[in-house]
N, C-alpha and C positions, 0 to 999 in steps of 0.2 A: 394431434396435437392439442394439448388444452394448456390455456392459460389460466393461472390462479392469480389472484391480487391476495398478497397477506401483506402482514405488519412485522416488522424487526426492530425489537429492541436489544440496544445497545449501551451500554453505559448508562446514562441517564436520559438518551436519545430514543426517541420513538421515529421509525420510518415508517410511514405507512403510503400502502397503494404500491408495494413493492411488484414486480412482476416476477412470475414464476413459469419461462417458458419448458414444459414438462418432456418435450422433443429435445430440448437441449440438455448436456451434460450438468451435474449439480456444479461444477468449476465455474462456468457460464455466469452462474447465479452468482457465486465467491464473484468473482470479475465485476458484478454488477454494486455487490457491498463494497467493494474495494473503491469504487468509485462515491461511493455515499460517505463512506466513512475512513479512508486512508490505512484501512487495516488490510495488509497484503492477505491475498488468500491461503497462503501456506499458516499463517498464523490466526486464520479464523478457525473458531469451534463454535460451529450452528447447532443448537438444541432444536430436534423434532421429536414428536411420540415414538419414545421406542430408542431412543439413542441420538449419537451424533451423525451429522451429514458428513458423509466421505465424498471425494473427489469424483468417483464412477459410481456413483449410487444409483439406482433404479426409481425414477421418481413415482411409478406405479405401486411399488412396494413400500413406500412410505405413507401413505394415507394423509396425504397434505389435503387440506379442503380450504375453499374459498373463504377470506377474511381472518385467517389462523395467524395466530400470534407466532413468531419464531423467537429464539432467544440468540444473540450472537455474542461471544466471549472474544478480547483479542486487544492486542495495543497496533494504534497505528504508529507508522515511520513516522520519525522526528523530523520535523521541518527543517532543511539545511537552511543555515542562516551564512547570510553574505560575510567574507572576511572582513574580519574589521579594519584593516590595513592589508590595502591593494599591493601587489607586486612593483617593484623600485627596479626601474630600467637603469641599465649602467648609463647611459645618455644623461637621464636624469640627476645623477650625482654629482656633486661639485668636482671640479677635476682632480684636486689632489687624490679624491677617494677612488677617483676610476685608476689612477694608475696604483694604488694599493690593492683593487680589486682585479688588475691586469696580472701585477705580480703573483700574486697568489694562484691565479688561473695558470699562468704561465710555470709555476713551480709546481702544481699537479700533475699537468699533463708531459712535462718534458724534463 
């Protein structure tokens, strides 16, 4: 097992001191980058010397070196926003609207 400390450039950010555990699959490294960047592993393209890092890559064949800079491309997931308007429960409606809603419900199901 070898641990390498590398830096990863993504967009305008540079993440320094990112650990690579060469006894783990490359997918584990991609999961680490997901924690840092929010880019899901399936959307990551990581450039290493000689090509792209694949999920099942053998670290020993890639020639990764201590302190090496890797480049990552990919877009992060959009942060889900809370709805502007919350759910309205029937009990919260005025009595007249409750009757209308109940009649509509009854005509749909019966």
